[in-house]
mmCIF file as Biopython writes it, N, C-alpha, C and O atoms, coordinates in Angstrom:
data_model
#
loop_
_atom_site.group_PDB
_atom_site.id
_atom_site.type_symbol
_atom_site.label_atom_id
_atom_site.label_alt_id
_atom_site.label_comp_id
_atom_site.label_asym_id
_atom_site.label_entity_id
_atom_site.label_seq_id
_atom_site.pdbx_PDB_ins_code
_atom_site.Cartn_x
_atom_site.Cartn_y
_atom_site.Cartn_z
_atom_site.occupancy
_atom_site.B_iso_or_equiv
_atom_site.auth_seq_id
_atom_site.auth_asym_id
_atom_site.pdbx_PDB_model_num
ATOM 1   N N  . MET A ? 1  ? 52.650  49.288 101.688 1.0 0.0 1  A 1 
ATOM 2   C CA . MET A ? 1  ? 53.856  49.762 101.060 1.0 0.0 1  A 1 
ATOM 3   C C  . MET A ? 1  ? 54.881  50.062 102.145 1.0 0.0 1  A 1 
ATOM 4   O O  . MET A ? 1  ? 54.543  50.685 103.151 1.0 0.0 1  A 1 
ATOM 5   N N  . VAL A ? 2  ? 56.110  49.638 101.963 1.0 0.0 2  A 1 
ATOM 6   C CA . VAL A ? 2  ? 57.184  49.875 102.928 1.0 0.0 2  A 1 
ATOM 7   C C  . VAL A ? 2  ? 57.846  51.219 102.601 1.0 0.0 2  A 1 
ATOM 8   O O  . VAL A ? 2  ? 58.220  51.464 101.454 1.0 0.0 2  A 1 
ATOM 9   N N  . PRO A ? 3  ? 57.992  52.096 103.618 1.0 0.0 3  A 1 
ATOM 10  C CA . PRO A ? 3  ? 58.625  53.388 103.329 1.0 0.0 3  A 1 
ATOM 11  C C  . PRO A ? 3  ? 60.101  53.196 102.981 1.0 0.0 3  A 1 
ATOM 12  O O  . PRO A ? 3  ? 60.769  52.299 103.494 1.0 0.0 3  A 1 
ATOM 13  N N  . ALA A ? 4  ? 60.584  54.059 102.101 1.0 0.0 4  A 1 
ATOM 14  C CA . ALA A ? 4  ? 61.993  54.000 101.710 1.0 0.0 4  A 1 
ATOM 15  C C  . ALA A ? 4  ? 62.865  54.409 102.890 1.0 0.0 4  A 1 
ATOM 16  O O  . ALA A ? 4  ? 62.530  55.328 103.638 1.0 0.0 4  A 1 
ATOM 17  N N  . MET A ? 5  ? 63.974  53.724 103.044 1.0 0.0 5  A 1 
ATOM 18  C CA . MET A ? 5  ? 64.886  54.047 104.138 1.0 0.0 5  A 1 
ATOM 19  C C  . MET A ? 5  ? 65.765  55.227 103.736 1.0 0.0 5  A 1 
ATOM 20  O O  . MET A ? 5  ? 66.217  55.326 102.595 1.0 0.0 5  A 1 
ATOM 21  N N  . ALA A ? 6  ? 65.992  56.099 104.678 1.0 0.0 6  A 1 
ATOM 22  C CA . ALA A ? 6  ? 66.883  57.232 104.433 1.0 0.0 6  A 1 
ATOM 23  C C  . ALA A ? 6  ? 68.316  56.727 104.329 1.0 0.0 6  A 1 
ATOM 24  O O  . ALA A ? 6  ? 68.675  55.752 104.989 1.0 0.0 6  A 1 
ATOM 25  N N  . PRO A ? 7  ? 69.130  57.369 103.517 1.0 0.0 7  A 1 
ATOM 26  C CA . PRO A ? 7  ? 70.522  56.927 103.402 1.0 0.0 7  A 1 
ATOM 27  C C  . PRO A ? 7  ? 71.250  57.110 104.737 1.0 0.0 7  A 1 
ATOM 28  O O  . PRO A ? 7  ? 70.939  58.021 105.505 1.0 0.0 7  A 1 
ATOM 29  N N  . MET A ? 8  ? 72.203  56.249 104.996 1.0 0.0 8  A 1 
ATOM 30  C CA . MET A ? 8  ? 72.980  56.330 106.229 1.0 0.0 8  A 1 
ATOM 31  C C  . MET A ? 8  ? 73.843  57.588 106.195 1.0 0.0 8  A 1 
ATOM 32  O O  . MET A ? 8  ? 74.452  57.914 105.176 1.0 0.0 8  A 1 
ATOM 33  N N  . ARG A ? 9  ? 73.883  58.277 107.313 1.0 0.0 9  A 1 
ATOM 34  C CA . ARG A ? 9  ? 74.745  59.447 107.420 1.0 0.0 9  A 1 
ATOM 35  C C  . ARG A ? 9  ? 76.169  58.996 107.704 1.0 0.0 9  A 1 
ATOM 36  O O  . ARG A ? 9  ? 76.387  58.004 108.398 1.0 0.0 9  A 1 
ATOM 37  N N  . ARG A ? 10 ? 77.126  59.720 107.171 1.0 0.0 10 A 1 
ATOM 38  C CA . ARG A ? 10 ? 78.526  59.404 107.438 1.0 0.0 10 A 1 
ATOM 39  C C  . ARG A ? 10 ? 78.893  59.883 108.836 1.0 0.0 10 A 1 
ATOM 40  O O  . ARG A ? 10 ? 78.392  60.903 109.310 1.0 0.0 10 A 1 
ATOM 41  N N  . LYS A ? 11 ? 79.751  59.151 109.469 1.0 0.0 11 A 1 
ATOM 42  C CA . LYS A ? 11 ? 80.246  59.563 110.781 1.0 0.0 11 A 1 
ATOM 43  C C  . LYS A ? 11 ? 81.272  60.672 110.600 1.0 0.0 11 A 1 
ATOM 44  O O  . LYS A ? 11 ? 81.981  60.728 109.595 1.0 0.0 11 A 1 
ATOM 45  N N  . LEU A ? 12 ? 81.337  61.543 111.582 1.0 0.0 12 A 1 
ATOM 46  C CA . LEU A ? 12 ? 82.294  62.644 111.572 1.0 0.0 12 A 1 
ATOM 47  C C  . LEU A ? 12 ? 83.223  62.481 112.771 1.0 0.0 12 A 1 
ATOM 48  O O  . LEU A ? 12 ? 82.769  62.393 113.912 1.0 0.0 12 A 1 
ATOM 49  N N  . ILE A ? 13 ? 84.498  62.443 112.508 1.0 0.0 13 A 1 
ATOM 50  C CA . ILE A ? 13 ? 85.501  62.396 113.562 1.0 0.0 13 A 1 
ATOM 51  C C  . ILE A ? 13 ? 86.232  63.729 113.513 1.0 0.0 13 A 1 
ATOM 52  O O  . ILE A ? 13 ? 86.874  64.058 112.516 1.0 0.0 13 A 1 
ATOM 53  N N  . ALA A ? 14 ? 86.132  64.492 114.593 1.0 0.0 14 A 1 
ATOM 54  C CA . ALA A ? 14 ? 86.759  65.821 114.629 1.0 0.0 14 A 1 
ATOM 55  C C  . ALA A ? 14 ? 87.590  65.940 115.894 1.0 0.0 14 A 1 
ATOM 56  O O  . ALA A ? 14 ? 87.244  65.384 116.936 1.0 0.0 14 A 1 
ATOM 57  N N  . GLY A ? 15 ? 88.680  66.664 115.790 1.0 0.0 15 A 1 
ATOM 58  C CA . GLY A ? 15 ? 89.530  66.858 116.951 1.0 0.0 15 A 1 
ATOM 59  C C  . GLY A ? 15 ? 90.171  68.232 116.936 1.0 0.0 15 A 1 
ATOM 60  O O  . GLY A ? 15 ? 90.448  68.798 115.878 1.0 0.0 15 A 1 
ATOM 61  N N  . ASN A ? 16 ? 90.399  68.750 118.114 1.0 0.0 16 A 1 
ATOM 62  C CA . ASN A ? 16 ? 91.152  69.990 118.236 1.0 0.0 16 A 1 
ATOM 63  C C  . ASN A ? 16 ? 92.060  69.869 119.443 1.0 0.0 16 A 1 
ATOM 64  O O  . ASN A ? 16 ? 91.848  69.013 120.301 1.0 0.0 16 A 1 
ATOM 65  N N  . TRP A ? 17 ? 93.042  70.695 119.512 1.0 0.0 17 A 1 
ATOM 66  C CA . TRP A ? 17 ? 93.985  70.609 120.631 1.0 0.0 17 A 1 
ATOM 67  C C  . TRP A ? 17 ? 94.279  71.976 121.218 1.0 0.0 17 A 1 
ATOM 68  O O  . TRP A ? 17 ? 95.327  72.193 121.826 1.0 0.0 17 A 1 
ATOM 69  N N  . LYS A ? 18 ? 93.351  72.887 121.032 1.0 0.0 18 A 1 
ATOM 70  C CA . LYS A ? 18 ? 93.488  74.248 121.572 1.0 0.0 18 A 1 
ATOM 71  C C  . LYS A ? 18 ? 94.872  74.792 121.231 1.0 0.0 18 A 1 
ATOM 72  O O  . LYS A ? 18 ? 95.236  74.825 120.056 1.0 0.0 18 A 1 
ATOM 73  N N  . MET A ? 19 ? 95.635  75.210 122.197 1.0 0.0 19 A 1 
ATOM 74  C CA . MET A ? 19 ? 96.951  75.806 121.924 1.0 0.0 19 A 1 
ATOM 75  C C  . MET A ? 19 ? 98.095  74.875 122.327 1.0 0.0 19 A 1 
ATOM 76  O O  . MET A ? 19 ? 99.168  75.346 122.705 1.0 0.0 19 A 1 
ATOM 77  N N  . PHE A ? 20 ? 97.878  73.568 122.251 1.0 0.0 20 A 1 
ATOM 78  C CA . PHE A ? 20 ? 98.873  72.618 122.732 1.0 0.0 20 A 1 
ATOM 79  C C  . PHE A ? 20 ? 99.828  72.117 121.665 1.0 0.0 20 A 1 
ATOM 80  O O  . PHE A ? 20 ? 100.627 71.226 121.951 1.0 0.0 20 A 1 
ATOM 81  N N  . LYS A ? 21 ? 99.785  72.641 120.460 1.0 0.0 21 A 1 
ATOM 82  C CA . LYS A ? 21 ? 100.735 72.262 119.417 1.0 0.0 21 A 1 
ATOM 83  C C  . LYS A ? 21 ? 101.249 73.519 118.726 1.0 0.0 21 A 1 
ATOM 84  O O  . LYS A ? 21 ? 100.501 74.468 118.493 1.0 0.0 21 A 1 
ATOM 85  N N  . THR A ? 22 ? 102.520 73.506 118.408 1.0 0.0 22 A 1 
ATOM 86  C CA . THR A ? 22 ? 103.100 74.593 117.631 1.0 0.0 22 A 1 
ATOM 87  C C  . THR A ? 22 ? 102.719 74.391 116.166 1.0 0.0 22 A 1 
ATOM 88  O O  . THR A ? 22 ? 102.113 73.378 115.819 1.0 0.0 22 A 1 
ATOM 89  N N  . VAL A ? 23 ? 103.066 75.337 115.315 1.0 0.0 23 A 1 
ATOM 90  C CA . VAL A ? 23 ? 102.804 75.190 113.885 1.0 0.0 23 A 1 
ATOM 91  C C  . VAL A ? 23 ? 103.545 73.967 113.346 1.0 0.0 23 A 1 
ATOM 92  O O  . VAL A ? 23 ? 102.968 73.176 112.601 1.0 0.0 23 A 1 
ATOM 93  N N  . ALA A ? 24 ? 104.809 73.806 113.714 1.0 0.0 24 A 1 
ATOM 94  C CA . ALA A ? 24 ? 105.598 72.662 113.243 1.0 0.0 24 A 1 
ATOM 95  C C  . ALA A ? 24 ? 105.002 71.342 113.739 1.0 0.0 24 A 1 
ATOM 96  O O  . ALA A ? 24 ? 104.962 70.368 112.986 1.0 0.0 24 A 1 
ATOM 97  N N  . GLU A ? 25 ? 104.543 71.293 114.979 1.0 0.0 25 A 1 
ATOM 98  C CA . GLU A ? 25 ? 103.925 70.074 115.513 1.0 0.0 25 A 1 
ATOM 99  C C  . GLU A ? 25 ? 102.611 69.773 114.803 1.0 0.0 25 A 1 
ATOM 100 O O  . GLU A ? 25 ? 102.277 68.609 114.585 1.0 0.0 25 A 1 
ATOM 101 N N  . THR A ? 26 ? 101.865 70.811 114.441 1.0 0.0 26 A 1 
ATOM 102 C CA . THR A ? 26 ? 100.619 70.629 113.704 1.0 0.0 26 A 1 
ATOM 103 C C  . THR A ? 26 ? 100.882 69.999 112.345 1.0 0.0 26 A 1 
ATOM 104 O O  . THR A ? 26 ? 100.190 69.065 111.941 1.0 0.0 26 A 1 
ATOM 105 N N  . VAL A ? 27 ? 101.876 70.510 111.649 1.0 0.0 27 A 1 
ATOM 106 C CA . VAL A ? 27 ? 102.222 69.974 110.327 1.0 0.0 27 A 1 
ATOM 107 C C  . VAL A ? 27 ? 102.679 68.523 110.448 1.0 0.0 27 A 1 
ATOM 108 O O  . VAL A ? 27 ? 102.261 67.677 109.657 1.0 0.0 27 A 1 
ATOM 109 N N  . ALA A ? 28 ? 103.524 68.230 111.420 1.0 0.0 28 A 1 
ATOM 110 C CA . ALA A ? 28 ? 103.995 66.856 111.627 1.0 0.0 28 A 1 
ATOM 111 C C  . ALA A ? 28 ? 102.826 65.930 111.949 1.0 0.0 28 A 1 
ATOM 112 O O  . ALA A ? 28 ? 102.773 64.803 111.457 1.0 0.0 28 A 1 
ATOM 113 N N  . TYR A ? 29 ? 101.898 66.397 112.768 1.0 0.0 29 A 1 
ATOM 114 C CA . TYR A ? 29 ? 100.716 65.598 113.131 1.0 0.0 29 A 1 
ATOM 115 C C  . TYR A ? 29 ? 99.891  65.273 111.894 1.0 0.0 29 A 1 
ATOM 116 O O  . TYR A ? 29 ? 99.466  64.132 111.710 1.0 0.0 29 A 1 
ATOM 117 N N  . LEU A ? 30 ? 99.663  66.271 111.046 1.0 0.0 30 A 1 
ATOM 118 C CA . LEU A ? 30 ? 98.846  66.043 109.854 1.0 0.0 30 A 1 
ATOM 119 C C  . LEU A ? 30 ? 99.534  65.107 108.869 1.0 0.0 30 A 1 
ATOM 120 O O  . LEU A ? 30 ? 98.874  64.286 108.232 1.0 0.0 30 A 1 
ATOM 121 N N  . HIS A ? 31 ? 100.841 65.220 108.738 1.0 0.0 31 A 1 
ATOM 122 C CA . HIS A ? 31 ? 101.554 64.282 107.861 1.0 0.0 31 A 1 
ATOM 123 C C  . HIS A ? 31 ? 101.423 62.857 108.392 1.0 0.0 31 A 1 
ATOM 124 O O  . HIS A ? 31 ? 101.224 61.924 107.613 1.0 0.0 31 A 1 
ATOM 125 N N  . ALA A ? 32 ? 101.532 62.681 109.697 1.0 0.0 32 A 1 
ATOM 126 C CA . ALA A ? 32 ? 101.367 61.349 110.292 1.0 0.0 32 A 1 
ATOM 127 C C  . ALA A ? 32 ? 99.932  60.850 110.128 1.0 0.0 32 A 1 
ATOM 128 O O  . ALA A ? 32 ? 99.712  59.679 109.820 1.0 0.0 32 A 1 
ATOM 129 N N  . LEU A ? 33 ? 98.957  61.737 110.333 1.0 0.0 33 A 1 
ATOM 130 C CA . LEU A ? 33 ? 97.550  61.355 110.205 1.0 0.0 33 A 1 
ATOM 131 C C  . LEU A ? 33 ? 97.223  60.934 108.783 1.0 0.0 33 A 1 
ATOM 132 O O  . LEU A ? 33 ? 96.478  59.977 108.571 1.0 0.0 33 A 1 
ATOM 133 N N  . ARG A ? 34 ? 97.772  61.640 107.814 1.0 0.0 34 A 1 
ATOM 134 C CA . ARG A ? 34 ? 97.535  61.278 106.411 1.0 0.0 34 A 1 
ATOM 135 C C  . ARG A ? 34 ? 97.983  59.851 106.141 1.0 0.0 34 A 1 
ATOM 136 O O  . ARG A ? 34 ? 97.328  59.112 105.405 1.0 0.0 34 A 1 
ATOM 137 N N  . GLY A ? 35 ? 99.101  59.470 106.738 1.0 0.0 35 A 1 
ATOM 138 C CA . GLY A ? 35 ? 99.617  58.129 106.535 1.0 0.0 35 A 1 
ATOM 139 C C  . GLY A ? 35 ? 98.775  57.048 107.204 1.0 0.0 35 A 1 
ATOM 140 O O  . GLY A ? 35 ? 98.806  55.889 106.790 1.0 0.0 35 A 1 
ATOM 141 N N  . LEU A ? 36 ? 98.029  57.423 108.228 1.0 0.0 36 A 1 
ATOM 142 C CA . LEU A ? 36 ? 97.217  56.451 108.961 1.0 0.0 36 A 1 
ATOM 143 C C  . LEU A ? 36 ? 95.831  56.239 108.361 1.0 0.0 36 A 1 
ATOM 144 O O  . LEU A ? 36 ? 95.215  55.194 108.570 1.0 0.0 36 A 1 
ATOM 145 N N  . LEU A ? 37 ? 95.347  57.217 107.625 1.0 0.0 37 A 1 
ATOM 146 C CA . LEU A ? 37 ? 93.984  57.137 107.082 1.0 0.0 37 A 1 
ATOM 147 C C  . LEU A ? 37 ? 93.983  56.436 105.739 1.0 0.0 37 A 1 
ATOM 148 O O  . LEU A ? 37 ? 94.819  56.718 104.881 1.0 0.0 37 A 1 
ATOM 149 N N  . SER A ? 38 ? 93.062  55.541 105.562 1.0 0.0 38 A 1 
ATOM 150 C CA . SER A ? 38 ? 92.912  54.896 104.267 1.0 0.0 38 A 1 
ATOM 151 C C  . SER A ? 38 ? 91.932  55.692 103.420 1.0 0.0 38 A 1 
ATOM 152 O O  . SER A ? 38 ? 91.123  56.458 103.944 1.0 0.0 38 A 1 
ATOM 153 N N  . SER A ? 39 ? 92.008  55.510 102.136 1.0 0.0 39 A 1 
ATOM 154 C CA . SER A ? 39 ? 91.116  56.242 101.238 1.0 0.0 39 A 1 
ATOM 155 C C  . SER A ? 39 ? 89.720  55.634 101.195 1.0 0.0 39 A 1 
ATOM 156 O O  . SER A ? 39 ? 88.831  56.195 100.556 1.0 0.0 39 A 1 
ATOM 157 N N  . THR A ? 40 ? 89.507  54.512 101.853 1.0 0.0 40 A 1 
ATOM 158 C CA . THR A ? 40 ? 88.213  53.845 101.800 1.0 0.0 40 A 1 
ATOM 159 C C  . THR A ? 40 ? 87.476  53.914 103.128 1.0 0.0 40 A 1 
ATOM 160 O O  . THR A ? 40 ? 86.581  53.105 103.376 1.0 0.0 40 A 1 
ATOM 161 N N  . ARG A ? 41 ? 87.824  54.843 103.969 1.0 0.0 41 A 1 
ATOM 162 C CA . ARG A ? 41 ? 87.181  54.895 105.283 1.0 0.0 41 A 1 
ATOM 163 C C  . ARG A ? 41 ? 85.726  55.361 105.160 1.0 0.0 41 A 1 
ATOM 164 O O  . ARG A ? 41 ? 85.325  55.924 104.142 1.0 0.0 41 A 1 
ATOM 165 N N  . LYS A ? 42 ? 84.962  55.119 106.195 1.0 0.0 42 A 1 
ATOM 166 C CA . LYS A ? 42 ? 83.534  55.429 106.175 1.0 0.0 42 A 1 
ATOM 167 C C  . LYS A ? 42 ? 83.198  56.660 107.007 1.0 0.0 42 A 1 
ATOM 168 O O  . LYS A ? 42 ? 82.027  56.918 107.283 1.0 0.0 42 A 1 
ATOM 169 N N  . SER A ? 43 ? 84.200  57.413 107.405 1.0 0.0 43 A 1 
ATOM 170 C CA . SER A ? 43 ? 83.975  58.602 108.231 1.0 0.0 43 A 1 
ATOM 171 C C  . SER A ? 43 ? 84.686  59.798 107.622 1.0 0.0 43 A 1 
ATOM 172 O O  . SER A ? 43 ? 85.698  59.658 106.934 1.0 0.0 43 A 1 
ATOM 173 N N  . ASP A ? 44 ? 84.140  60.970 107.887 1.0 0.0 44 A 1 
ATOM 174 C CA . ASP A ? 44 ? 84.821  62.206 107.531 1.0 0.0 44 A 1 
ATOM 175 C C  . ASP A ? 44 ? 85.723  62.594 108.694 1.0 0.0 44 A 1 
ATOM 176 O O  . ASP A ? 44 ? 85.346  62.419 109.853 1.0 0.0 44 A 1 
ATOM 177 N N  . VAL A ? 45 ? 86.901  63.113 108.403 1.0 0.0 45 A 1 
ATOM 178 C CA . VAL A ? 45 ? 87.862  63.501 109.433 1.0 0.0 45 A 1 
ATOM 179 C C  . VAL A ? 45 ? 88.138  64.994 109.305 1.0 0.0 45 A 1 
ATOM 180 O O  . VAL A ? 45 ? 88.454  65.495 108.226 1.0 0.0 45 A 1 
ATOM 181 N N  . VAL A ? 46 ? 88.009  65.697 110.439 1.0 0.0 46 A 1 
ATOM 182 C CA . VAL A ? 46 ? 88.250  67.142 110.488 1.0 0.0 46 A 1 
ATOM 183 C C  . VAL A ? 46 ? 89.171  67.433 111.666 1.0 0.0 46 A 1 
ATOM 184 O O  . VAL A ? 46 ? 89.004  66.879 112.752 1.0 0.0 46 A 1 
ATOM 185 N N  . VAL A ? 47 ? 90.135  68.301 111.437 1.0 0.0 47 A 1 
ATOM 186 C CA . VAL A ? 47 ? 91.058  68.735 112.483 1.0 0.0 47 A 1 
ATOM 187 C C  . VAL A ? 47 ? 90.909  70.247 112.627 1.0 0.0 47 A 1 
ATOM 188 O O  . VAL A ? 47 ? 90.871  70.973 111.634 1.0 0.0 47 A 1 
ATOM 189 N N  . ALA A ? 48 ? 90.825  70.712 113.871 1.0 0.0 48 A 1 
ATOM 190 C CA . ALA A ? 48 ? 90.699  72.149 114.145 1.0 0.0 48 A 1 
ATOM 191 C C  . ALA A ? 48 ? 91.925  72.606 114.947 1.0 0.0 48 A 1 
ATOM 192 O O  . ALA A ? 48 ? 91.909  72.587 116.178 1.0 0.0 48 A 1 
ATOM 193 N N  . PRO A ? 49 ? 92.980  73.015 114.244 1.0 0.0 49 A 1 
ATOM 194 C CA . PRO A ? 49 ? 94.175  73.468 114.939 1.0 0.0 49 A 1 
ATOM 195 C C  . PRO A ? 49 ? 93.967  74.881 115.480 1.0 0.0 49 A 1 
ATOM 196 O O  . PRO A ? 49 ? 92.964  75.521 115.166 1.0 0.0 49 A 1 
ATOM 197 N N  . PRO A ? 50 ? 94.903  75.372 116.287 1.0 0.0 50 A 1 
ATOM 198 C CA . PRO A ? 50 ? 94.810  76.758 116.741 1.0 0.0 50 A 1 
ATOM 199 C C  . PRO A ? 50 ? 94.867  77.716 115.543 1.0 0.0 50 A 1 
ATOM 200 O O  . PRO A ? 50 ? 95.382  77.366 114.482 1.0 0.0 50 A 1 
ATOM 201 N N  . PHE A ? 51 ? 94.343  78.901 115.725 1.0 0.0 51 A 1 
ATOM 202 C CA . PHE A ? 51 ? 94.316  79.904 114.662 1.0 0.0 51 A 1 
ATOM 203 C C  . PHE A ? 51 ? 95.699  80.107 114.054 1.0 0.0 51 A 1 
ATOM 204 O O  . PHE A ? 51 ? 95.826  80.269 112.840 1.0 0.0 51 A 1 
ATOM 205 N N  . THR A ? 52 ? 96.723  80.099 114.880 1.0 0.0 52 A 1 
ATOM 206 C CA . THR A ? 52 ? 98.082  80.359 114.404 1.0 0.0 52 A 1 
ATOM 207 C C  . THR A ? 52 ? 98.595  79.279 113.462 1.0 0.0 52 A 1 
ATOM 208 O O  . THR A ? 52 ? 99.589  79.494 112.768 1.0 0.0 52 A 1 
ATOM 209 N N  . ALA A ? 53 ? 97.942  78.129 113.422 1.0 0.0 53 A 1 
ATOM 210 C CA . ALA A ? 53 ? 98.417  77.014 112.591 1.0 0.0 53 A 1 
ATOM 211 C C  . ALA A ? 53 ? 97.457  76.663 111.455 1.0 0.0 53 A 1 
ATOM 212 O O  . ALA A ? 53 ? 97.698  75.689 110.741 1.0 0.0 53 A 1 
ATOM 213 N N  . ILE A ? 54 ? 96.386  77.418 111.267 1.0 0.0 54 A 1 
ATOM 214 C CA . ILE A ? 54 ? 95.405  77.066 110.231 1.0 0.0 54 A 1 
ATOM 215 C C  . ILE A ? 54 ? 96.021  77.078 108.837 1.0 0.0 54 A 1 
ATOM 216 O O  . ILE A ? 54 ? 95.791  76.150 108.061 1.0 0.0 54 A 1 
ATOM 217 N N  . GLN A ? 55 ? 96.784  78.088 108.505 1.0 0.0 55 A 1 
ATOM 218 C CA . GLN A ? 55 ? 97.385  78.162 107.169 1.0 0.0 55 A 1 
ATOM 219 C C  . GLN A ? 55 ? 98.301  76.972 106.920 1.0 0.0 55 A 1 
ATOM 220 O O  . GLN A ? 55 ? 98.203  76.329 105.875 1.0 0.0 55 A 1 
ATOM 221 N N  . ALA A ? 56 ? 99.185  76.669 107.855 1.0 0.0 56 A 1 
ATOM 222 C CA . ALA A ? 56 ? 100.104 75.536 107.703 1.0 0.0 56 A 1 
ATOM 223 C C  . ALA A ? 56 ? 99.348  74.218 107.657 1.0 0.0 56 A 1 
ATOM 224 O O  . ALA A ? 56 ? 99.714  73.318 106.901 1.0 0.0 56 A 1 
ATOM 225 N N  . ALA A ? 57 ? 98.296  74.098 108.459 1.0 0.0 57 A 1 
ATOM 226 C CA . ALA A ? 57 ? 97.491  72.878 108.463 1.0 0.0 57 A 1 
ATOM 227 C C  . ALA A ? 57 ? 96.782  72.697 107.125 1.0 0.0 57 A 1 
ATOM 228 O O  . ALA A ? 57 ? 96.705  71.582 106.609 1.0 0.0 57 A 1 
ATOM 229 N N  . SER A ? 58 ? 96.270  73.772 106.568 1.0 0.0 58 A 1 
ATOM 230 C CA . SER A ? 58 ? 95.596  73.693 105.275 1.0 0.0 58 A 1 
ATOM 231 C C  . SER A ? 58 ? 96.552  73.228 104.192 1.0 0.0 58 A 1 
ATOM 232 O O  . SER A ? 58 ? 96.188  72.428 103.330 1.0 0.0 58 A 1 
ATOM 233 N N  . THR A ? 59 ? 97.769  73.730 104.238 1.0 0.0 59 A 1 
ATOM 234 C CA . THR A ? 59 ? 98.782  73.317 103.270 1.0 0.0 59 A 1 
ATOM 235 C C  . THR A ? 59 ? 99.149  71.845 103.476 1.0 0.0 59 A 1 
ATOM 236 O O  . THR A ? 59 ? 99.271  71.095 102.507 1.0 0.0 59 A 1 
ATOM 237 N N  . ALA A ? 60 ? 99.322  71.435 104.720 1.0 0.0 60 A 1 
ATOM 238 C CA . ALA A ? 60 ? 99.695  70.048 105.022 1.0 0.0 60 A 1 
ATOM 239 C C  . ALA A ? 60 ? 98.581  69.070 104.654 1.0 0.0 60 A 1 
ATOM 240 O O  . ALA A ? 60 ? 98.861  67.916 104.332 1.0 0.0 60 A 1 
ATOM 241 N N  . ALA A ? 61 ? 97.339  69.508 104.696 1.0 0.0 61 A 1 
ATOM 242 C CA . ALA A ? 61 ? 96.204  68.625 104.402 1.0 0.0 61 A 1 
ATOM 243 C C  . ALA A ? 61 ? 95.777  68.684 102.938 1.0 0.0 61 A 1 
ATOM 244 O O  . ALA A ? 61 ? 94.875  67.954 102.526 1.0 0.0 61 A 1 
ATOM 245 N N  . ARG A ? 62 ? 96.410  69.536 102.162 1.0 0.0 62 A 1 
ATOM 246 C CA . ARG A ? 62 ? 96.031  69.687 100.753 1.0 0.0 62 A 1 
ATOM 247 C C  . ARG A ? 62 ? 96.116  68.341 100.035 1.0 0.0 62 A 1 
ATOM 248 O O  . ARG A ? 62 ? 97.022  67.547 100.290 1.0 0.0 62 A 1 
ATOM 249 N N  . ASP A ? 63 ? 95.181  68.099 99.152  1.0 0.0 63 A 1 
ATOM 250 C CA . ASP A ? 63 ? 95.087  66.858 98.366  1.0 0.0 63 A 1 
ATOM 251 C C  . ASP A ? 63 ? 94.872  65.616 99.238  1.0 0.0 63 A 1 
ATOM 252 O O  . ASP A ? 63 ? 95.271  64.512 98.867  1.0 0.0 63 A 1 
ATOM 253 N N  . SER A ? 64 ? 94.244  65.806 100.388 1.0 0.0 64 A 1 
ATOM 254 C CA . SER A ? 64 ? 93.877  64.678 101.239 1.0 0.0 64 A 1 
ATOM 255 C C  . SER A ? 64 ? 92.389  64.795 101.558 1.0 0.0 64 A 1 
ATOM 256 O O  . SER A ? 64 ? 91.734  65.754 101.148 1.0 0.0 64 A 1 
ATOM 257 N N  . ASP A ? 65 ? 91.864  63.828 102.280 1.0 0.0 65 A 1 
ATOM 258 C CA . ASP A ? 65 ? 90.467  63.861 102.686 1.0 0.0 65 A 1 
ATOM 259 C C  . ASP A ? 65 ? 90.287  64.446 104.087 1.0 0.0 65 A 1 
ATOM 260 O O  . ASP A ? 65 ? 89.211  64.325 104.672 1.0 0.0 65 A 1 
ATOM 261 N N  . ILE A ? 66 ? 91.320  65.073 104.624 1.0 0.0 66 A 1 
ATOM 262 C CA . ILE A ? 66 ? 91.246  65.667 105.956 1.0 0.0 66 A 1 
ATOM 263 C C  . ILE A ? 66 ? 90.740  67.096 105.822 1.0 0.0 66 A 1 
ATOM 264 O O  . ILE A ? 66 ? 91.306  67.900 105.082 1.0 0.0 66 A 1 
ATOM 265 N N  . GLY A ? 67 ? 89.664  67.403 106.549 1.0 0.0 67 A 1 
ATOM 266 C CA . GLY A ? 67 ? 89.131  68.758 106.551 1.0 0.0 67 A 1 
ATOM 267 C C  . GLY A ? 67 ? 89.814  69.578 107.649 1.0 0.0 67 A 1 
ATOM 268 O O  . GLY A ? 67 ? 90.217  69.039 108.679 1.0 0.0 67 A 1 
ATOM 269 N N  . ILE A ? 68 ? 89.936  70.873 107.415 1.0 0.0 68 A 1 
ATOM 270 C CA . ILE A ? 68 ? 90.515  71.782 108.394 1.0 0.0 68 A 1 
ATOM 271 C C  . ILE A ? 68 ? 89.425  72.754 108.821 1.0 0.0 68 A 1 
ATOM 272 O O  . ILE A ? 68 ? 88.727  73.327 107.985 1.0 0.0 68 A 1 
ATOM 273 N N  . ALA A ? 69 ? 89.287  72.934 110.133 1.0 0.0 69 A 1 
ATOM 274 C CA . ALA A ? 69 ? 88.267  73.836 110.676 1.0 0.0 69 A 1 
ATOM 275 C C  . ALA A ? 69 ? 88.929  74.824 111.621 1.0 0.0 69 A 1 
ATOM 276 O O  . ALA A ? 69 ? 90.040  74.601 112.103 1.0 0.0 69 A 1 
ATOM 277 N N  . GLY A ? 70 ? 88.230  75.912 111.875 1.0 0.0 70 A 1 
ATOM 278 C CA . GLY A ? 70 ? 88.705  76.888 112.862 1.0 0.0 70 A 1 
ATOM 279 C C  . GLY A ? 70 ? 87.958  76.687 114.173 1.0 0.0 70 A 1 
ATOM 280 O O  . GLY A ? 70 ? 86.877  76.099 114.210 1.0 0.0 70 A 1 
ATOM 281 N N  . GLN A ? 71 ? 88.541  77.173 115.215 1.0 0.0 71 A 1 
ATOM 282 C CA . GLN A ? 71 ? 87.897  77.102 116.536 1.0 0.0 71 A 1 
ATOM 283 C C  . GLN A ? 71 ? 87.900  78.482 117.166 1.0 0.0 71 A 1 
ATOM 284 O O  . GLN A ? 71 ? 88.772  79.303 116.882 1.0 0.0 71 A 1 
ATOM 285 N N  . ASN A ? 72 ? 86.923  78.731 118.023 1.0 0.0 72 A 1 
ATOM 286 C CA . ASN A ? 72 ? 86.892  80.025 118.692 1.0 0.0 72 A 1 
ATOM 287 C C  . ASN A ? 72 ? 86.738  79.828 120.181 1.0 0.0 72 A 1 
ATOM 288 O O  . ASN A ? 72 ? 86.690  80.804 120.931 1.0 0.0 72 A 1 
#
C-alpha cells in the first residue's frame, strides 16, 4: 500500500522594514503591493510595518489577501 501524500504547504512571503517608512509611505506601499498581487497566487503575503504604522497598514490592507503582523 502506498502512503498518502501530505498536502503541500503554502509558501509564506513576509517582509518588514523596521523604522524605515513613515505611516504615509507604509500606506502607499500597501496600495502599490495590492496592485501587484494577483488573486490566484500560491503564497501567503504578510507585511510587518513599524508599530506606529500598524493601524494605517491594517486599514490599507483591508479586503485584500495581505496579512499585517507586528514586530518587536
